Each structure stands twice: as C-alpha cells, then as structure tokens.
N, C-alpha and C positions, 0 to 999 in steps of 0.2 A: 503493500499500500503507499501510496506516495502522499505525502500532505505538502498542499502549496503554502508557502508563507510560514514555514515552520522556525522562525527567528524567536519566538515565544517558547516553544517546545527546547530550543537549545539554550536560552537563558536560564529556563527553569532548572534544566539538568546542571548548568553551571552553578546557579545557586545553590541547590542542594548538595553538590558536590563540593564547594565551598564549606558550607555549614558543617558538612562530615570531617573533612580535613582540619579544620579548626577547632573542632569541639576539644575540650580538656576532660579527654577519656581515654580508654584503652586503645579505642582504633585512629584516636586524632593524631593527625602528622605536627602541625603546628601548635596545637593546645593552647590556643589563646582566648577561647570563651569558656566561661564557667558553665556550670549545669543549669544556674536559673536564666542565665541569660540566653542560653543555647535553646533551650524550653519556648521563650519569649520568640525568639527570633525563628524558631521551626514554624510556627502558626503564623507568624506575622509574613512569613516569606510564602506560605502556603496560601493565606487567604489573599495575597496580593498577586500572587499568580491565577488566583480562581477569578479576581475581578479584573486582570488584565485584558481578557477578551472584549470587555465592553469600550476599550478603545480602539478605534477603528485602524489606528496604524499599527495595531500589535495582533490584531485580529487574524488568526489562520482560518482555514476553510472549516467545514462542519464537523469533518473526524477529527481535525485539528482540535477543534474546540470541545470534543468531547474527550479527547486523549487528557488535554489541559485539565479539564474539571475533574475526573476521575483521579488522576494522579494529585491534584490539590487536596481531594476528599481523603485520599489514601494516605496524604502526608500529614493531615491533621489527625485523622485517626490513629496512625502510629505515633505522632507525638503526644497524644492523648494517654496512649498506652504505653508511653516508654516512663522507666522510673529514673529521673533524672536525679542522681545522689552525686556525692564528691567521690571523684576515683580514688580508689586507695594510692597514699603514696609509696612511689618505686622504694623496694627494699634494698638498701646496700649489702645485706646478709647475703652469702653465696647460697645459691637453692641447695636443697638437701640432695644427695645422691639419691638416682632412682634403686628401687630393690631389684635384686638380678631376677631375671623372668625363672629361673628355675624353683624359686622359693613361693611363686605364686601358685596357688591351685589351679589345675587344669577348669574346673568349671566354675570359676569365678567369673560374676558378672561384668560385661564389657561396659565401659561407661559410654553414654549415647555420643553419637557423631553431631555435628553442627546441623548437618542436613536433617537427622531425624529431629531433632530439637526443633528446628524450623519446619518441618512436616506436621509436629504435632501442635505447633503453637498456630500454624494455617488451621487445621482442624478445629483447636478450640474457638479461633474467631468466626469460622463458617457455624460451626454449632450455635455458639451465641447470636449471629446474625440471622438464623432459622427462628430462634425463638422471638425475636426483637421485630421481624418483618413477616407477618403471616401471610402477606398478599403475594409475596414471591417464594414461598414456602417450597413449592415443588422443584422451581428452577434453582434453588440454594440447595434443596436435598441432593438434587442429582449432581450438582457441579461439588458438593462435598462428599459424595460418594466416587465420583471420578477423582478428586483430589487425594481420597484416601486411598483408593487402588493404588494410585500413581506411588504415593509415599512408601506403600507396602512392598511395591516392584522395587523401588530404589533400595528400599531396605534390605532386601533380600539378595540383590545385586551387589550390595556394599558388604553383606557378611560373608557371600561368596568368595569376594577378593581380599576379605582379612583372613580368612580360612586357610 
C-alpha cells in the first residue's frame, strides 16, 4: 500500500523514536528525559499527531489518516499502561558469576523469553478489550484467537530451537 503525502507518518515515527532514545530507562540511549516528563511527552506527542491531520498542509490521504489515528490511539494506550518509575541506578559491583549448567536440574523451568511475555501481554490486552467493547466482540474474539494461535506457534518454534 502506498500512502500519498506521508510526511506526517515519518514525523510521527521520528518523534516516537526520539522519545524512546532519550528516555531515562534501560533502553534509553541518551537518557535525558525523566519518567514523569517522559509520560507527559508520550501523551502530548500522541495527541499532537492525532490532531495533525486537521491541518491541511499535513493531511495525508484517507488511509494515511487512519494509520496516523490508530498509531496515536495505540501510543496513548501504551502510555497509560506503562509504569513510569525511576530506573534502577547502575550497579558498580561486578555481576555474580552464573551457576554452572551441570548443577541446574534438567527439569528446571525455563524463564520466559521476551517474545512469550509480549504475546501474553497482547493476549491480556485483547481479552480486556473484548470485555470493554461488546459491539465488536466477535471481531475481537476471532482476532484474539488468531493472535493466541500465532503466539503458540512461535512459542513451540522457540522451544524447538532451544532444545
């Protein structure tokens, strides 16, 4: 799909990338923006991007407007679900040495991977959405089922590669 006049989409992507890179957190590169200011900026940038199609010079075509609005709503939802807390101070003590693998029991549970955690989180969000939006219940249920099936396939594939 091609979106005409997609400058707003590029500006939104750049704004969100800058927010992520300047966050004072574990994934921030520059670590300039504290948690409270980051929370405010997340919502403010998302609202500004959602309102931007009202300006004729910035307005993309119809599919671009849909993409911008959905991205802005998703960003606001993500910002409201995020726990903005102080990042732990970096420790100067050396990390403890990992235990030798020969001492770990063979049936010990494997810690979840980030993909598993993400899939479960998306499933929880989809489940909550089903309860909150009864009009779109059938669509959300089928989408949640598809997402769950895909997450299970990915999890099985990850288990096969780790064995």
